[in-house]
C-alpha positions as CSV (number, residue, x, y, z in Angstrom):
1,M,148.7,70.0,-94.9
2,N,149.0,66.5,-96.9
3,R,152.5,65.0,-97.2
4,H,154.1,61.9,-98.6
5,I,156.0,60.4,-95.8
6,S,157.2,57.0,-94.3
7,H,156.3,55.2,-90.3
8,E,159.7,55.2,-89.8
9,N,160.3,59.0,-91.3
10,S,156.9,60.0,-89.4
11,A,158.1,57.9,-85.7
12,N,161.0,60.1,-85.8
13,E,159.4,63.3,-86.5
14,I,157.2,62.6,-83.9
15,F,159.7,61.5,-81.5
16,D,162.6,64.6,-82.4
17,A,159.5,67.6,-82.0
18,L,158.8,65.7,-78.2
19,N,162.5,64.9,-77.2
20,N,163.7,68.9,-78.9
21,N,160.8,70.7,-76.4
22,M,159.7,68.5,-73.7
23,K,163.7,67.7,-73.1
24,P,163.7,64.1,-70.8
25,R,166.0,62.8,-69.5
26,W,164.5,59.5,-71.5
27,I,162.0,59.3,-74.6
28,K,160.2,56.5,-76.3
29,V,157.9,56.8,-79.1
30,V,156.4,53.7,-79.8
31,A,154.1,54.5,-84.0
32,D,151.7,51.1,-84.1
33,Y,149.8,51.4,-87.8
34,N,147.2,49.4,-89.0
35,P,148.0,47.0,-91.1
36,R,148.4,47.7,-95.3
37,G,148.8,45.2,-97.6
38,N,148.5,42.7,-95.1
39,V,151.7,44.3,-93.5
40,H,152.1,45.1,-89.2
41,T,154.4,48.2,-89.2
42,V,155.6,49.1,-85.1
43,I,158.1,51.5,-84.8
44,T,159.9,52.1,-81.9
45,V,162.0,55.1,-81.5
46,D,164.0,54.8,-77.8
47,S,166.5,57.7,-76.2
48,R,168.4,55.2,-74.9
49,V,169.6,53.1,-77.1
């Protein structure tokens, strides 16, 4: 399925899916995207924050 989604939302969706299905004590997802338009994006979602 193709759809438009921001980098932040895609990282949050991955985090939510893993967290809800696995129910870990702690989880951290790091989404490191290839540079686009000379901008390198790294999104970190952490359950401890």
